C-alpha positions as CSV (number, residue, x, y, z in Angstrom):
1,M,-79.7,-58.5,43.6
2,T,-79.9,-55.1,44.8
3,A,-78.3,-53.6,47.9
4,R,-80.5,-53.4,51.0
5,R,-80.4,-50.7,53.7
6,P,-80.2,-51.9,57.3
7,A,-83.3,-51.1,59.4
8,S,-81.4,-49.1,61.9
9,G,-79.9,-46.7,59.0
10,G,-76.5,-46.6,57.9
11,E,-74.5,-47.7,54.8
12,P,-76.4,-50.1,52.4
13,R,-74.3,-53.2,51.5
14,P,-75.0,-56.4,49.2
15,P,-76.1,-59.5,51.1
16,D,-72.7,-61.2,50.5
17,A,-70.6,-58.1,51.3
18,R,-68.2,-58.0,54.3
19,P,-69.1,-56.3,57.4
20,S,-68.8,-52.5,57.1
21,S,-66.0,-52.4,60.0
22,A,-63.8,-54.8,57.7
23,R,-64.9,-53.2,54.2
24,P,-62.3,-50.3,53.0
25,R,-64.0,-47.0,53.1
26,Q,-65.9,-45.9,49.9
27,R,-64.2,-43.2,48.1
28,K,-67.0,-40.6,46.7
29,A,-66.8,-39.9,43.1
30,T,-66.6,-36.1,42.9
31,H,-65.1,-35.5,39.3
32,C,-65.7,-37.3,35.9
33,Q,-62.3,-39.1,35.7
34,P,-61.4,-42.3,35.2
35,P,-60.7,-44.4,38.5
36,R,-57.2,-45.5,39.4
37,A,-56.4,-49.4,38.7
38,R,-56.1,-50.0,42.6
39,D,-59.4,-48.4,43.3
40,R,-61.6,-49.7,40.8
41,G,-60.1,-52.9,39.5
42,V,-59.3,-51.6,35.9
43,E,-57.5,-53.8,33.9
44,G,-53.8,-52.5,33.1
45,T,-51.6,-50.3,35.0
46,G,-50.3,-46.8,34.9
47,S,-51.4,-43.4,36.2
48,P,-54.9,-42.2,35.2
49,P,-55.8,-39.5,32.8
50,P,-55.7,-36.0,34.0
51,R,-58.6,-34.7,35.8
52,R,-61.4,-33.1,33.8
53,R,-63.2,-30.8,35.9
54,R,-67.0,-30.9,35.0
55,S,-70.0,-31.2,36.6
56,S,-71.8,-34.8,36.5
57,S,-74.3,-33.5,34.4
58,A,-71.4,-32.4,31.7
59,C,-70.5,-36.2,31.9
60,S,-73.8,-37.8,31.4
61,C,-73.9,-40.8,29.4
62,R,-77.1,-40.9,27.2
63,S,-78.4,-44.2,26.2
64,A,-81.4,-43.4,23.6
65,G,-84.5,-45.1,24.4
66,T,-83.4,-46.6,27.7
67,R,-83.4,-45.6,31.4
68,P,-80.2,-45.3,33.4
69,T,-79.0,-48.4,34.8
70,T,-77.1,-47.3,38.0
71,G,-77.8,-45.1,40.9
72,R,-75.5,-43.3,43.4
73,S,-74.1,-45.4,45.8
74,G,-75.6,-45.3,49.3
75,G,-78.7,-43.3,47.5
76,S,-82.3,-44.9,47.6
77,S,-83.3,-43.3,44.3
78,P,-81.7,-43.7,40.6
79,P,-81.0,-40.6,38.5
80,S,-83.6,-39.4,36.2
81,P,-83.7,-40.8,32.8
82,G,-80.4,-40.3,30.4
83,T,-78.4,-38.8,33.1
84,T,-76.5,-41.4,34.1
85,S,-72.7,-40.0,35.0
86,L,-69.5,-41.7,35.2
87,G,-69.3,-41.4,38.9
88,Q,-72.5,-43.0,39.4
89,A,-71.5,-46.1,37.0
90,L,-68.3,-46.7,38.8
91,D,-70.1,-46.3,42.2
92,H,-72.6,-48.9,41.0
93,L,-69.8,-51.4,39.6
94,E,-68.1,-51.2,43.2
95,W,-71.3,-52.7,44.6
96,H,-72.3,-54.8,41.6
97,P,-69.1,-55.7,39.6
98,W,-71.1,-58.1,37.7
99,S,-73.3,-55.5,36.2
100,R,-72.9,-55.4,32.3
101,A,-75.4,-52.3,32.0
102,A,-73.2,-50.2,34.4
103,A,-70.0,-51.3,32.7
104,L,-71.4,-50.2,29.5
105,D,-72.6,-47.0,30.9
106,A,-69.0,-46.3,32.3
107,A,-67.5,-47.3,28.8
108,R,-69.7,-45.0,27.2
109,C,-68.8,-42.1,29.2
110,L,-65.0,-42.7,29.3
111,G,-65.3,-42.9,25.3
112,R,-67.1,-39.6,25.1
113,L,-64.5,-37.9,27.3
114,D,-61.9,-39.1,25.1
115,F,-60.4,-42.1,27.3
116,A,-60.6,-44.7,24.8
117,E,-58.0,-46.8,26.4
118,W,-59.7,-46.7,29.8
119,A,-63.1,-47.5,28.3
120,E,-61.7,-50.8,26.9
121,P,-61.9,-52.7,29.7
122,Y,-65.4,-51.8,30.5
123,Y,-66.5,-52.6,26.9
124,R,-64.9,-55.9,27.5
125,R,-66.8,-56.3,30.7
126,A,-70.0,-55.5,29.2
127,G,-69.2,-58.0,26.5
128,L,-68.3,-56.8,23.0
129,G,-70.4,-59.6,21.4
130,R,-73.3,-58.2,22.8
131,L,-72.7,-54.5,22.1
132,G,-75.1,-52.8,19.6
133,A,-74.2,-51.3,16.4
134,A,-74.1,-47.7,18.0
135,D,-71.8,-49.0,20.9
136,L,-69.4,-50.7,18.3
137,H,-69.0,-47.6,16.1
138,A,-68.5,-45.4,19.1
139,R,-65.8,-47.9,20.6
140,A,-64.1,-48.1,16.9
141,L,-64.1,-44.3,16.5
142,G,-62.8,-43.7,19.8
143,L,-59.9,-45.8,19.3
144,F,-59.2,-43.8,15.9
145,R,-59.3,-40.6,17.7
146,A,-57.0,-41.9,20.4
147,N,-54.5,-42.6,17.6
148,R,-54.8,-46.3,18.1
149,R,-55.1,-47.0,14.2
150,D,-54.4,-50.5,14.1
151,R,-56.9,-51.3,17.1
152,A,-59.6,-49.2,15.4
153,V,-59.0,-51.1,12.2
154,E,-59.7,-54.3,14.1
155,A,-62.8,-52.8,15.7
156,Y,-64.2,-51.9,12.4
157,R,-63.3,-55.3,11.0
158,E,-65.3,-56.8,14.0
159,I,-68.2,-54.6,13.1
160,L,-68.0,-55.7,9.2
161,A,-67.7,-59.3,10.4
162,R,-71.1,-59.0,11.9
163,R,-72.7,-56.5,9.4
164,P,-70.8,-56.9,6.1
165,A,-72.9,-54.2,4.5
166,D,-72.4,-51.6,7.2
167,I,-71.8,-48.5,4.9
168,L,-70.4,-46.1,7.7
169,A,-68.0,-48.8,8.8
170,L,-66.6,-49.6,5.4
171,R,-66.3,-45.8,4.8
172,R,-64.2,-45.2,8.0
173,L,-62.3,-48.3,7.5
174,A,-61.4,-47.2,4.1
175,A,-60.4,-43.7,5.3
176,I,-58.2,-45.2,7.7
177,R,-56.4,-47.4,5.4
178,I,-55.8,-44.3,3.0
179,A,-54.1,-42.6,5.9
180,Q,-51.9,-45.6,6.5
181,G,-51.1,-46.0,3.0
182,A,-52.7,-49.3,2.2
183,A,-54.0,-48.4,-1.1
184,D,-54.9,-51.7,-2.4
185,D,-56.9,-52.4,0.8
186,A,-58.7,-49.1,0.5
187,L,-59.6,-49.7,-3.3
188,A,-60.9,-53.1,-2.0
189,L,-63.1,-51.4,0.5
190,A,-64.1,-49.1,-1.9
191,G,-65.4,-51.5,-4.4
192,R,-67.4,-53.1,-1.6
193,L,-69.1,-49.8,-1.0
194,A,-69.7,-49.3,-4.5
195,A,-71.5,-52.7,-4.9
196,I,-74.0,-51.8,-2.1
197,P,-77.2,-50.1,-2.3
198,G,-76.9,-46.5,-1.2
199,G,-72.8,-46.6,-1.1
200,E,-72.5,-46.4,-4.8
201,V,-71.3,-42.5,-4.7
202,I,-69.2,-43.0,-1.6
203,G,-67.6,-46.1,-3.0
204,H,-66.6,-44.6,-6.3
205,T,-65.3,-41.5,-4.6
206,L,-63.2,-43.3,-2.5
207,A,-61.7,-45.2,-5.3
208,G,-61.3,-42.1,-7.3
209,T,-59.4,-40.3,-4.4
210,V,-57.0,-43.3,-3.7
211,S,-56.2,-43.6,-7.5
212,H,-55.6,-39.6,-7.6
213,D,-53.1,-40.2,-4.5
214,I,-51.1,-43.1,-5.9
215,G,-50.9,-41.6,-9.6
216,R,-53.4,-43.4,-11.6
217,P,-55.3,-40.6,-13.3
218,E,-57.0,-42.8,-15.8
219,R,-58.9,-44.9,-13.0
220,S,-59.3,-41.8,-11.0
221,V,-61.1,-39.7,-13.9
222,E,-63.2,-43.1,-14.7
223,E,-64.2,-43.3,-10.9
224,F,-65.1,-39.4,-10.4
225,S,-66.8,-39.6,-13.8
226,R,-69.2,-42.4,-12.4
227,V,-70.0,-40.1,-9.5
228,L,-71.1,-37.5,-11.5
229,T,-73.3,-39.9,-13.5
230,L,-74.9,-41.3,-10.3
231,D,-75.1,-37.9,-8.6
232,P,-75.0,-35.1,-10.6
233,G,-75.4,-32.4,-8.0
234,L,-72.8,-34.1,-5.7
235,G,-75.4,-34.1,-2.7
236,R,-74.2,-37.3,-1.9
237,M,-70.3,-37.1,-2.7
238,P,-68.4,-37.3,0.8
239,L,-65.3,-35.3,0.1
240,S,-65.2,-32.0,2.2
241,P,-64.7,-29.5,0.7
242,R,-66.3,-29.9,-2.4
243,S,-63.5,-28.2,-4.2
244,M,-61.3,-31.3,-3.6
245,F,-63.6,-33.5,-5.9
246,W,-62.9,-30.8,-8.8
247,S,-59.3,-30.3,-7.8
248,Y,-58.7,-34.2,-8.2
249,L,-60.6,-34.4,-11.4
250,G,-59.2,-31.3,-12.9
251,Q,-55.5,-32.3,-12.3
252,D,-56.1,-35.8,-13.4
253,L,-57.9,-34.7,-16.8
254,L,-54.8,-32.4,-17.3
255,A,-52.4,-35.2,-16.7
256,L,-54.1,-37.1,-19.2
257,G,-54.0,-34.2,-21.9
258,R,-57.9,-33.4,-21.7
259,P,-57.8,-29.8,-21.0
260,E,-61.1,-29.0,-22.7
261,E,-62.9,-31.5,-20.4
262,A,-61.1,-30.2,-17.4
263,R,-61.9,-26.5,-18.3
264,G,-65.7,-27.4,-18.7
265,H,-65.5,-29.1,-15.1
266,L,-63.7,-26.2,-13.4
267,E,-65.9,-23.6,-14.7
268,R,-68.8,-25.2,-13.2
269,A,-66.8,-25.6,-10.0
270,L,-66.0,-21.9,-9.8
271,T,-69.8,-21.0,-10.2
272,E,-70.0,-22.7,-6.6
273,G,-67.8,-20.1,-5.0
274,D,-64.0,-18.5,-5.4
275,D,-61.2,-20.8,-5.0
276,A,-57.7,-20.0,-5.9
277,G,-56.7,-23.5,-6.5
278,L,-59.2,-24.2,-8.9
279,A,-58.7,-21.0,-10.7
280,A,-55.0,-21.7,-11.1
281,L,-56.1,-25.1,-12.5
282,L,-58.1,-23.4,-15.1
283,A,-55.4,-21.3,-16.1
284,S,-53.3,-24.6,-16.6
285,A,-56.3,-25.9,-18.9
286,H,-56.2,-22.6,-21.0
287,R,-52.3,-22.8,-21.2
288,Q,-52.8,-26.5,-22.6
289,L,-55.3,-25.2,-25.1
290,G,-52.9,-22.5,-26.1
291,D,-54.9,-19.6,-25.0
292,L,-52.0,-17.9,-23.0
293,D,-54.3,-14.6,-22.4
294,E,-56.9,-16.5,-20.4
295,A,-54.3,-18.5,-18.7
296,E,-52.5,-15.3,-17.4
297,R,-56.0,-13.6,-16.4
298,W,-56.9,-17.0,-14.3
299,W,-53.4,-16.9,-12.6
300,R,-54.0,-13.3,-11.7
301,V,-57.4,-14.1,-10.5
302,A,-55.8,-16.8,-8.4
303,T,-53.2,-14.4,-6.8
304,G,-56.0,-12.0,-5.9
305,W,-58.0,-14.6,-4.2
306,D,-55.0,-16.2,-2.3
307,P,-51.7,-14.3,-2.5
308,K,-50.0,-17.0,-0.4
309,L,-50.5,-19.6,-3.0
310,A,-47.0,-20.0,-4.7
311,G,-48.1,-21.7,-8.0
312,P,-49.7,-19.0,-9.7
313,W,-46.9,-16.4,-9.0
314,L,-44.5,-18.8,-10.4
315,N,-46.4,-19.5,-13.6
316,L,-47.0,-16.0,-14.1
317,G,-43.3,-15.3,-14.2
318,R,-42.6,-18.3,-16.5
319,L,-45.5,-17.1,-18.9
320,A,-43.9,-13.7,-19.0
321,I,-40.3,-15.2,-19.8
322,Q,-42.0,-17.3,-22.5
323,R,-43.6,-14.3,-24.0
324,D,-40.5,-12.5,-24.0
325,R,-41.5,-10.0,-21.4
326,P,-38.5,-10.4,-18.8
327,S,-39.2,-7.1,-16.8
328,R,-42.7,-8.3,-16.0
329,A,-41.5,-11.5,-14.8
330,I,-39.4,-10.1,-11.9
331,E,-42.0,-9.4,-9.5
332,P,-44.1,-12.6,-9.7
333,L,-41.2,-14.6,-9.4
334,R,-39.8,-12.7,-6.6
335,R,-43.0,-13.4,-4.6
336,A,-42.6,-17.2,-5.5
337,A,-39.4,-17.4,-4.2
338,E,-40.4,-15.9,-0.8
339,L,-43.3,-18.5,-0.6
340,L,-41.0,-21.2,-1.8
341,P,-37.5,-20.8,-0.2
342,D,-36.2,-24.2,-0.6
343,D,-37.6,-24.7,-4.2
344,P,-34.9,-24.1,-7.0
345,G,-37.6,-23.2,-9.5
346,P,-38.1,-19.5,-8.8
347,P,-34.4,-18.5,-8.6
348,Y,-33.7,-20.5,-11.7
349,S,-36.5,-18.6,-13.5
350,L,-35.5,-15.4,-12.2
351,S,-31.8,-16.1,-13.4
352,L,-33.2,-16.4,-17.0
353,A,-35.3,-13.2,-16.6
354,R,-32.1,-11.3,-15.3
355,R,-30.0,-12.7,-18.0
356,R,-32.4,-11.5,-20.8
357,L,-32.4,-8.0,-19.1
358,G,-28.6,-7.9,-19.4
359,E,-27.9,-8.4,-15.5
360,T,-25.4,-11.1,-15.9
361,A,-23.9,-11.0,-12.4
362,E,-27.0,-11.4,-10.8
363,A,-28.1,-14.0,-13.3
364,D,-25.1,-16.0,-12.3
365,R,-25.7,-15.6,-8.6
366,L,-29.3,-16.9,-8.7
367,L,-28.3,-19.6,-11.0
368,R,-25.9,-20.9,-8.4
369,Q,-28.6,-20.6,-5.6
370,A,-30.8,-22.7,-7.7
371,D,-28.0,-25.1,-8.2
372,R,-27.5,-25.4,-4.6
373,L,-31.0,-25.9,-3.7
374,R,-31.5,-28.5,-6.5
375,A,-28.5,-30.6,-5.2
376,G,-29.9,-30.3,-1.6
377,A,-33.4,-31.4,-2.5
378,G,-32.1,-34.1,-5.0
379,T,-34.4,-32.4,-7.7
380,T,-33.6,-33.5,-11.4
381,A,-32.9,-30.9,-14.0
382,G,-35.8,-32.0,-15.8
383,T,-38.1,-30.7,-13.3
384,M,-36.5,-27.4,-12.8
385,G,-39.1,-24.6,-12.4
386,Q,-41.9,-27.1,-11.9
387,M,-44.2,-26.7,-8.7
388,P,-44.0,-29.8,-6.6
389,A,-46.9,-32.0,-6.2
390,A,-49.2,-31.0,-3.3
391,K,-49.5,-33.4,-0.7
392,S,-53.1,-34.5,0.1
393,P,-54.2,-34.2,3.7
394,T,-54.3,-37.0,5.8
395,P,-57.8,-38.4,5.9
396,L,-59.4,-39.0,9.4
397,P,-62.8,-40.3,9.7
398,S,-63.4,-36.8,9.8
399,G,-61.8,-35.8,7.1
400,R,-59.9,-35.1,3.7
401,N,-63.2,-35.2,5.3
402,L,-65.2,-38.5,4.4
403,E,-67.5,-38.1,7.3
404,P,-71.4,-37.1,7.0
């Protein structure tokens, strides 16, 4: 039932509203901000989020294919299609608290302003069981962006309970579970994706990524090889940047002692663009193959593309020591020590080079420094001079990017 304007003019009110003299004066919404609980009856307590000084048009809540459902309190005409603002939705709810459409408009606006916690009560008022797929996804993604990961997981599971073959929900839920360290659950979700038509490439990529992260190179190589079979051009492969795919595959092939395959894939990857990390991996492949000249060449290429990458400098120094060229090891090892001040590897290798040059006192000092660093880091002697494994970036629905 809509509000009626008295014939004599004045403020409109619903038929069952109190007389205007007994009703609290309405507060005009002038900014796109969440209402205070005491003003709007929002569930929960606490202070509202900070004001965002934007115009109503900047806070519009577009609902594709539908007209706006709310109008300005006290106004006689609705806003133009697609421009329902947060203030309009909240004003409408003051007069019509039963309005699901207005509650949904408010939830959409708050979600798009990154106020996921404030949007939740309005989603519930709109009826979670009656939301469409787009609104369910917007709600779940908003919870994740608000760092409410457990609740985002619940939201995506609710979507999958209604739509078991929803590729986007499976993809985003798997990414969250990877970030939470739930590898087995992420692998199970990847398997579900791989069994859905259209989700095969995404599923195998996710399974390969998780397997790489948890140190299962055989499974990782198997999954990534399946991706290359299904999608040779990697047009549907979701990892971004694409170099991550080649890096994981190259690392795991080298870990399995398959440098020839690794070299082929890495050479292809480098035709797509310069990448210092991939160049360093290619150098490692050449070293495993016994081609030390090519290994040195590619490590130097890597230092030229990214001088702040420590691994190539360290490997150049160690290679020079291996080839009995200690004087040529000093500079790259010094650069590595600057980039890895807490790693015992560079000072240990420097001590070897200095000792071969006859600089015994300096070699002893560097060896003591390496021992202190090793003791502080808990590094075993067997890993002396080795590069620590690089940590993979935490995936959001937007990234180690698994998003479209």
